[in-house]
C-alpha positions in Angstrom: 119.9 105.9 103.8 119.5 104.0 107.1 120.3 107.0 109.2 117.9 109.0 107.1 115.1 106.6 107.9 116.0 106.5 111.6 115.7 110.3 111.6 112.1 110.2 110.4 109.5 111.0 113.1 107.5 107.9 113.8 104.0 107.3 114.9 103.0 104.6 117.5 101.3 101.8 115.6 98.2 100.0 116.8 98.6 96.2 116.7 97.3 92.9 117.7 99.5 90.1 119.2 98.6 86.5 118.4 100.1 83.3 119.6 102.5 82.6 122.4 105.6 84.7 122.9 108.8 82.6 122.9 112.1 84.3 123.8 114.0 82.0 121.4 111.6 82.3 118.5 111.7 85.0 115.9 108.3 86.7 115.6 106.4 87.4 112.4 105.0 90.9 111.7 102.2 91.2 109.1 101.9 94.5 107.1 98.7 95.2 105.3 98.1 97.1 102.0 96.7 100.5 101.1 93.1 101.1 102.5 93.3 97.9 104.5 94.1 97.3 108.2 95.2 94.6 110.6 91.6 93.2 110.7 91.9 92.1 107.1 94.8 89.9 108.1 93.5 88.6 111.4 92.4 85.2 110.1 95.7 84.6 108.4 97.5 85.8 111.6 95.5 83.4 113.8 96.3 80.4 111.6 100.0 81.3 111.5 100.0 81.9 115.2 99.5 78.2 115.9 103.2 77.9 115.2 104.4 81.5 115.1 104.4 84.4 117.5 102.6 87.0 115.3 102.0 90.7 115.3 99.5 92.2 113.0 99.9 96.0 112.8 97.9 99.0 111.5 100.2 101.1 109.3 100.1 104.9 109.8 96.8 106.5 108.6 95.1 103.1 108.6 93.0 101.2 111.1 93.4 102.4 114.7 96.9 103.9 114.1 97.4 107.7 114.2 97.0 109.9 111.2 100.0 111.9 109.9 100.1 114.2 106.8 103.3 112.5 105.6 103.1 109.0 104.3 105.9 107.4 102.2 107.9 104.2 102.5 110.6 105.8 104.6 108.0 107.1 107.0 106.4 103.6 107.3 109.8 101.9 107.8 110.5 104.4 110.6 107.2 103.4 112.2 108.0 99.7 111.8 111.4 100.0 113.4 110.0 102.1 116.3 107.3 99.4 116.8 110.0 96.7 116.9 112.1 98.6 119.4 109.1 99.3 121.6 108.3 95.5 121.6 112.0 94.7 122.2 112.1 92.8 118.9 115.7 92.6 117.7 114.8 90.7 114.6 111.6 89.6 112.9 110.3 88.0 109.8 108.0 90.3 107.7 105.0 89.3 105.6 103.7 92.3 103.6 101.0 92.5 101.0 100.9 95.3 98.4 101.8 98.5 100.1 102.9 96.5 103.2 105.1 94.4 100.9 106.9 97.6 99.8 107.3 98.6 103.4 108.8 95.2 104.1 111.2 95.4 101.1 112.4 98.9 101.9 113.0 97.8 105.5 115.0 94.8 104.3 117.1 96.9 101.9 117.9 99.5 104.5 118.0 97.3 107.7 118.8 93.7 106.7 120.1 93.0 110.2 116.5 93.4 111.5 115.0 90.9 109.1 115.1 87.1 109.5 112.8 86.0 106.5 111.1 88.3 104.0 107.7 87.4 102.5 106.2 89.7 99.9 102.7 89.2 98.6 101.9 90.3 95.0 104.0 93.5 94.7 107.4 94.3 93.3 110.0 97.0 94.1 108.9 99.2 91.2 106.7 102.2 90.4 103.3 101.3 88.9 101.4 103.3 86.3 97.9 103.4 87.8 96.6 106.2 90.0 94.4 106.3 93.1 93.1 109.8 92.3 89.8 108.8 90.6 89.1 106.2 93.3 89.7 108.6 96.2 87.6 111.3 94.5 84.7 108.8 94.2 85.0 108.0 97.9 85.1 111.7 98.8 81.9 112.2 96.8 79.9 109.9 99.1 77.1 112.0 100.7 77.9 111.0 104.3 75.3 113.4 105.8 72.4 111.7 104.0 73.5 108.1 104.1 71.0 105.8 105.7 72.9 102.6 105.6 76.0 100.8 104.1 73.9 99.4 101.2 73.2 102.9 100.0 77.0 103.7 100.0 77.6 100.5 97.9 75.0 101.6 95.4 76.3 105.2 95.2 79.9 104.0 94.5 78.9 101.3 91.9 79.3 103.5 88.8 82.9 104.4 89.7 83.9 101.2 91.5 82.0 98.4 89.6 83.5 95.4 91.5 81.3 94.7 94.5 84.0 92.9 96.6 86.4 95.9 96.1 83.6 98.4 97.1 82.9 96.3 100.2 86.6 96.2 101.1 86.9 100.0 100.7 83.8 100.6 102.7 85.3 98.8 105.7 86.8 102.3 106.3 83.3 103.8 106.6 82.2 103.8 110.3 79.0 104.7 112.1 79.5 106.9 115.1 76.6 108.3 117.1 74.3 107.7 114.2 76.5 109.4 111.6 78.8 108.0 109.0 82.4 109.1 108.7 85.6 107.8 107.2 88.1 106.1 109.5 90.8 107.1 107.1 91.7 110.7 106.1 90.9 110.7 102.3 92.7 114.0 101.9 95.9 112.5 103.1 95.4 109.5 100.9 94.9 111.7 97.9 98.0 113.7 98.6 100.2 110.7 99.3 98.8 108.1 96.9 101.6 108.7 94.4 104.1 107.7 97.1 102.2 104.4 97.5 102.3 103.6 93.8 106.0 104.4 93.6 109.1 103.0 95.3 112.0 104.9 96.8 115.3 105.6 94.9 117.3 102.4 95.1 120.7 103.9 94.0 121.9 104.2 97.6 121.0 100.6 98.8 122.7 97.3 98.3 120.9 94.2 97.3 119.2 92.2 100.0 121.1 89.0 100.5 118.7 87.3 102.9 116.0 84.7 102.4 113.0 86.1 100.5 109.8 84.6 99.1 107.7 86.6 96.7 104.1 85.2 96.3 102.2 86.3 93.2 98.7 85.7 91.9 98.7 83.9 88.5 95.9 86.3 87.4 97.7 89.4 88.6 100.3 91.4 86.6 102.1 93.0 89.6 105.2 90.8 89.8 107.7 89.6 87.2 110.9 87.7 87.9 113.1 90.3 86.2 111.8 93.0 88.6 113.3 91.1 91.6 116.7 90.0 90.5 118.7 93.2 91.0 117.6 94.0 94.5 116.6 90.5 95.8 119.0 88.1 94.0 118.2 85.2 96.4 114.4 85.5 96.2 112.1 82.7 95.3 109.1 83.6 93.2 106.0 81.4 93.9 102.9 81.8 91.7 99.5 80.8 93.0 97.0 79.6 90.5 93.5 81.0 90.2 94.4 84.0 92.3 94.8 87.7 91.6 96.1 90.6 93.7 94.1 89.4 96.7 95.7 86.0 96.7 95.5 85.5 100.5 91.7 85.9 100.2 91.2 84.0 96.9 93.4 81.0 97.7 93.8 81.1 101.5 94.8 77.5 102.0 97.5 77.5 99.3 98.7 80.9 100.4 99.1 79.7 104.0 100.7 76.5 103.0 103.5 78.3 101.1 104.0 80.9 103.8 104.3 78.2 106.5 106.6 76.1 104.4 108.9 79.1 103.9 108.9 80.1 107.5 109.7 76.6 108.7 
């Protein structure tokens, strides 16, 4: 499986580097979720960078990174490994949320020698039952040509995406260029590859990860259960954060950071 991942064509990831490089210190790489970007994790990265050398990357098809018609977890691990090689990072700790957590897990299962500590935020190594199709269809229906402002976009999407904070999160991908609105992401690629994001690769060919791992879960989220971790991550700790859902780093930032810093130190 490792040679298969290495054979994947990679894209060059956009990134931001935070904190002071230390040749003796193992850096931390933060991997965001679907529809997000490095900017969503900048505040967390800055706080962690007080003690850590931190890289916050844009995954393929997200943020400022290149678009590519193929997007699955082997693709994204290939990108991550190429990024580490380009930055001369022999080994790193990984902090991944949602989709980024699955990238981190798949990297750890296939390339454990490249991982120091593994932190996964509110996601498990399983296929989920939901679909992104209706969401992406709603976003594609947005009349970009006639939009006057972002508030109009929020109102247009409200019937299909009732939660305001989630609409605002998604609309971070709507950009105004020369007076015209367009999507920063390629919604057609997202529609075609969304099923890959919900899923997880076949684990028959990998061995359990025997390194240090911390899974952080929101108490109000149903994404992670202990029994989903035991087979592939037998040494993992599961830490549940109260009064938090899937966006635990946003809803309980102080507690989230405290647990991440404790594990890293």
